[in-house]
PyMOL CGO cylinders between C-alpha atoms (Angstrom):
from pymol import cmd
from pymol.cgo import CYLINDER

trace = [
    CYLINDER, 14.30, 18.00, 27.54, 14.55, 16.05, 24.57, 0.3, 1, 1, 1, 1, 1, 1,
    CYLINDER, 14.55, 16.05, 24.57, 17.87, 14.56, 23.56, 0.3, 1, 1, 1, 1, 1, 1,
    CYLINDER, 17.87, 14.56, 23.56, 18.38, 14.66, 20.02, 0.3, 1, 1, 1, 1, 1, 1,
    CYLINDER, 18.38, 14.66, 20.02, 18.93, 11.10, 18.23, 0.3, 1, 1, 1, 1, 1, 1,
    CYLINDER, 18.93, 11.10, 18.23, 20.04, 10.29, 14.93, 0.3, 1, 1, 1, 1, 1, 1,
    CYLINDER, 20.04, 10.29, 14.93, 18.03, 6.88, 13.55, 0.3, 1, 1, 1, 1, 1, 1,
    CYLINDER, 18.03, 6.88, 13.55, 20.82, 5.12, 11.63, 0.3, 1, 1, 1, 1, 1, 1,
    CYLINDER, 20.82, 5.12, 11.63, 18.30, 2.44, 10.01, 0.3, 1, 1, 1, 1, 1, 1,
    CYLINDER, 18.30, 2.44, 10.01, 15.70, 5.34, 8.40, 0.3, 1, 1, 1, 1, 1, 1,
    CYLINDER, 15.70, 5.34, 8.40, 18.82, 7.75, 6.81, 0.3, 1, 1, 1, 1, 1, 1,
    CYLINDER, 18.82, 7.75, 6.81, 20.16, 4.30, 6.09, 0.3, 1, 1, 1, 1, 1, 1,
    CYLINDER, 20.16, 4.30, 6.09, 17.16, 3.32, 4.01, 0.3, 1, 1, 1, 1, 1, 1,
    CYLINDER, 17.16, 3.32, 4.01, 16.56, 6.74, 3.17, 0.3, 1, 1, 1, 1, 1, 1,
    CYLINDER, 16.56, 6.74, 3.17, 19.80, 6.99, 1.03, 0.3, 1, 1, 1, 1, 1, 1,
    CYLINDER, 19.80, 6.99, 1.03, 18.75, 3.06, -0.56, 0.3, 1, 1, 1, 1, 1, 1,
    CYLINDER, 18.75, 3.06, -0.56, 15.74, 4.58, -1.78, 0.3, 1, 1, 1, 1, 1, 1,
    CYLINDER, 15.74, 4.58, -1.78, 17.54, 7.65, -3.11, 0.3, 1, 1, 1, 1, 1, 1,
    CYLINDER, 17.54, 7.65, -3.11, 20.02, 4.89, -5.62, 0.3, 1, 1, 1, 1, 1, 1,
    CYLINDER, 20.02, 4.89, -5.62, 17.25, 3.40, -6.37, 0.3, 1, 1, 1, 1, 1, 1,
    CYLINDER, 17.25, 3.40, -6.37, 15.29, 6.25, -7.85, 0.3, 1, 1, 1, 1, 1, 1,
    CYLINDER, 15.29, 6.25, -7.85, 18.56, 7.28, -9.67, 0.3, 1, 1, 1, 1, 1, 1,
    CYLINDER, 18.56, 7.28, -9.67, 18.49, 4.50, -10.96, 0.3, 1, 1, 1, 1, 1, 1,
    CYLINDER, 18.49, 4.50, -10.96, 15.02, 4.35, -11.97, 0.3, 1, 1, 1, 1, 1, 1,
    CYLINDER, 15.02, 4.35, -11.97, 15.21, 8.30, -13.44, 0.3, 1, 1, 1, 1, 1, 1,
    CYLINDER, 15.21, 8.30, -13.44, 18.48, 7.26, -15.36, 0.3, 1, 1, 1, 1, 1, 1,
    CYLINDER, 18.48, 7.26, -15.36, 16.69, 4.48, -16.92, 0.3, 1, 1, 1, 1, 1, 1,
    CYLINDER, 16.69, 4.48, -16.92, 13.99, 6.42, -17.85, 0.3, 1, 1, 1, 1, 1, 1,
    CYLINDER, 13.99, 6.42, -17.85, 15.95, 9.33, -19.46, 0.3, 1, 1, 1, 1, 1, 1,
    CYLINDER, 15.95, 9.33, -19.46, 17.87, 6.69, -21.22, 0.3, 1, 1, 1, 1, 1, 1,
    CYLINDER, 17.87, 6.69, -21.22, 14.17, 5.64, -22.58, 0.3, 1, 1, 1, 1, 1, 1,
    CYLINDER, 14.17, 5.64, -22.58, 13.16, 9.15, -23.80, 0.3, 1, 1, 1, 1, 1, 1,
    CYLINDER, 13.16, 9.15, -23.80, 16.65, 9.65, -25.29, 0.3, 1, 1, 1, 1, 1, 1,
    CYLINDER, 16.65, 9.65, -25.29, 16.33, 6.76, -27.48, 0.3, 1, 1, 1, 1, 1, 1,
    CYLINDER, 16.33, 6.76, -27.48, 12.97, 7.38, -28.57, 0.3, 1, 1, 1, 1, 1, 1,
    CYLINDER, 12.97, 7.38, -28.57, 13.65, 11.08, -29.30, 0.3, 1, 1, 1, 1, 1, 1,
    CYLINDER, 13.65, 11.08, -29.30, 17.14, 9.10, -31.54, 0.3, 1, 1, 1, 1, 1, 1,
    CYLINDER, 17.14, 9.10, -31.54, 14.30, 7.31, -33.06, 0.3, 1, 1, 1, 1, 1, 1,
    CYLINDER, 14.30, 7.31, -33.06, 11.64, 9.64, -34.27, 0.3, 1, 1, 1, 1, 1, 1,
    CYLINDER, 11.64, 9.64, -34.27, 10.78, 8.62, -37.94, 0.3, 1, 1, 1, 1, 1, 1,
    CYLINDER, 10.78, 8.62, -37.94, 9.29, 11.94, -39.34, 0.3, 1, 1, 1, 1, 1, 1,
    CYLINDER, 9.29, 11.94, -39.34, 10.93, 14.89, -40.06, 0.3, 1, 1, 1, 1, 1, 1,
    CYLINDER, 10.93, 14.89, -40.06, 9.59, 18.61, -40.17, 0.3, 1, 1, 1, 1, 1, 1,
    CYLINDER, 9.59, 18.61, -40.17, 8.49, 20.99, -37.14, 0.3, 1, 1, 1, 1, 1, 1,
    CYLINDER, 8.49, 20.99, -37.14, 6.48, 18.50, -35.58, 0.3, 1, 1, 1, 1, 1, 1,
    CYLINDER, 6.48, 18.50, -35.58, 9.49, 16.31, -35.33, 0.3, 1, 1, 1, 1, 1, 1,
    CYLINDER, 9.49, 16.31, -35.33, 11.51, 19.46, -33.75, 0.3, 1, 1, 1, 1, 1, 1,
    CYLINDER, 11.51, 19.46, -33.75, 8.87, 20.59, -31.67, 0.3, 1, 1, 1, 1, 1, 1,
    CYLINDER, 8.87, 20.59, -31.67, 8.76, 16.46, -30.36, 0.3, 1, 1, 1, 1, 1, 1,
    CYLINDER, 8.76, 16.46, -30.36, 12.57, 16.18, -29.71, 0.3, 1, 1, 1, 1, 1, 1,
    CYLINDER, 12.57, 16.18, -29.71, 12.89, 19.70, -28.05, 0.3, 1, 1, 1, 1, 1, 1,
    CYLINDER, 12.89, 19.70, -28.05, 9.91, 18.62, -25.66, 0.3, 1, 1, 1, 1, 1, 1,
    CYLINDER, 9.91, 18.62, -25.66, 11.89, 15.66, -24.97, 0.3, 1, 1, 1, 1, 1, 1,
    CYLINDER, 11.89, 15.66, -24.97, 14.99, 17.73, -24.34, 0.3, 1, 1, 1, 1, 1, 1,
    CYLINDER, 14.99, 17.73, -24.34, 13.18, 20.08, -22.06, 0.3, 1, 1, 1, 1, 1, 1,
    CYLINDER, 13.18, 20.08, -22.06, 11.61, 17.02, -19.95, 0.3, 1, 1, 1, 1, 1, 1,
    CYLINDER, 11.61, 17.02, -19.95, 15.10, 15.59, -19.69, 0.3, 1, 1, 1, 1, 1, 1,
    CYLINDER, 15.10, 15.59, -19.69, 16.77, 19.14, -18.31, 0.3, 1, 1, 1, 1, 1, 1,
    CYLINDER, 16.77, 19.14, -18.31, 14.27, 18.90, -15.86, 0.3, 1, 1, 1, 1, 1, 1,
    CYLINDER, 14.27, 18.90, -15.86, 14.78, 15.35, -14.54, 0.3, 1, 1, 1, 1, 1, 1,
    CYLINDER, 14.78, 15.35, -14.54, 18.62, 16.11, -14.44, 0.3, 1, 1, 1, 1, 1, 1,
    CYLINDER, 18.62, 16.11, -14.44, 17.42, 18.91, -12.33, 0.3, 1, 1, 1, 1, 1, 1,
    CYLINDER, 17.42, 18.91, -12.33, 15.31, 16.56, -9.75, 0.3, 1, 1, 1, 1, 1, 1,
    CYLINDER, 15.31, 16.56, -9.75, 18.16, 14.07, -10.05, 0.3, 1, 1, 1, 1, 1, 1,
    CYLINDER, 18.16, 14.07, -10.05, 20.37, 17.15, -9.21, 0.3, 1, 1, 1, 1, 1, 1,
    CYLINDER, 20.37, 17.15, -9.21, 18.24, 18.35, -6.25, 0.3, 1, 1, 1, 1, 1, 1,
    CYLINDER, 18.24, 18.35, -6.25, 18.16, 14.38, -5.06, 0.3, 1, 1, 1, 1, 1, 1,
    CYLINDER, 18.16, 14.38, -5.06, 21.82, 14.03, -5.12, 0.3, 1, 1, 1, 1, 1, 1,
    CYLINDER, 21.82, 14.03, -5.12, 22.69, 17.43, -2.69, 0.3, 1, 1, 1, 1, 1, 1,
    CYLINDER, 22.69, 17.43, -2.69, 19.79, 15.62, -0.59, 0.3, 1, 1, 1, 1, 1, 1,
    CYLINDER, 19.79, 15.62, -0.59, 21.78, 12.36, -0.44, 0.3, 1, 1, 1, 1, 1, 1,
    CYLINDER, 21.78, 12.36, -0.44, 25.04, 13.93, -0.01, 0.3, 1, 1, 1, 1, 1, 1,
    CYLINDER, 25.04, 13.93, -0.01, 23.98, 16.03, 2.80, 0.3, 1, 1, 1, 1, 1, 1,
    CYLINDER, 23.98, 16.03, 2.80, 22.53, 12.94, 4.34, 0.3, 1, 1, 1, 1, 1, 1,
    CYLINDER, 22.53, 12.94, 4.34, 25.78, 10.45, 3.66, 0.3, 1, 1, 1, 1, 1, 1,
    CYLINDER, 25.78, 10.45, 3.66, 27.59, 13.37, 5.83, 0.3, 1, 1, 1, 1, 1, 1,
    CYLINDER, 27.59, 13.37, 5.83, 25.09, 14.20, 8.78, 0.3, 1, 1, 1, 1, 1, 1,
    CYLINDER, 25.09, 14.20, 8.78, 24.71, 10.00, 8.97, 0.3, 1, 1, 1, 1, 1, 1,
    CYLINDER, 24.71, 10.00, 8.97, 29.18, 10.27, 9.08, 0.3, 1, 1, 1, 1, 1, 1,
    CYLINDER, 29.18, 10.27, 9.08, 29.03, 12.90, 11.51, 0.3, 1, 1, 1, 1, 1, 1,
    CYLINDER, 29.03, 12.90, 11.51, 26.39, 11.33, 13.67, 0.3, 1, 1, 1, 1, 1, 1,
    CYLINDER, 26.39, 11.33, 13.67, 28.46, 7.92, 13.17, 0.3, 1, 1, 1, 1, 1, 1,
    CYLINDER, 28.46, 7.92, 13.17, 31.33, 9.58, 14.32, 0.3, 1, 1, 1, 1, 1, 1,
    CYLINDER, 31.33, 9.58, 14.32, 29.83, 11.64, 17.28, 0.3, 1, 1, 1, 1, 1, 1,
    CYLINDER, 29.83, 11.64, 17.28, 28.19, 8.47, 18.64, 0.3, 1, 1, 1, 1, 1, 1,
    CYLINDER, 28.19, 8.47, 18.64, 31.43, 5.98, 18.33, 0.3, 1, 1, 1, 1, 1, 1,
    CYLINDER, 31.43, 5.98, 18.33, 33.12, 9.53, 20.15, 0.3, 1, 1, 1, 1, 1, 1,
    CYLINDER, 33.12, 9.53, 20.15, 30.90, 8.89, 22.92, 0.3, 1, 1, 1, 1, 1, 1,
    CYLINDER, 30.90, 8.89, 22.92, 31.04, 5.91, 23.55, 0.3, 1, 1, 1, 1, 1, 1,
    CYLINDER, 31.04, 5.91, 23.55, 34.85, 5.83, 23.45, 0.3, 1, 1, 1, 1, 1, 1,
    CYLINDER, 34.85, 5.83, 23.45, 34.66, 8.18, 26.12, 0.3, 1, 1, 1, 1, 1, 1,
    CYLINDER, 34.66, 8.18, 26.12, 32.11, 6.72, 28.10, 0.3, 1, 1, 1, 1, 1, 1,
    CYLINDER, 32.11, 6.72, 28.10, 34.41, 3.48, 28.48, 0.3, 1, 1, 1, 1, 1, 1,
    CYLINDER, 34.41, 3.48, 28.48, 36.94, 5.75, 29.84, 0.3, 1, 1, 1, 1, 1, 1,
    CYLINDER, 36.94, 5.75, 29.84, 35.46, 5.85, 33.17, 0.3, 1, 1, 1, 1, 1, 1,
]
cmd.load_cgo(trace, "trace")
């Protein structure tokens, strides 16, 4: 019967990738916000452009929310697994 194993290194690398992705999406949002606030023209086209940028930012924030939920779940899993492995190792020393 196969045993479940926690690949701690892969989880940590994945969590690092999540952090990098969040930093990159934050930078992209800041860039878009900067462009949106600096649109030099007025009228319907400018308003539609700003609305499109705002909708894009809202979509990216939804993606960030999903990534944050995954990151949180992976961190929790890593903590639980590490604690279980530490406890098992401690119990093994008892014998």
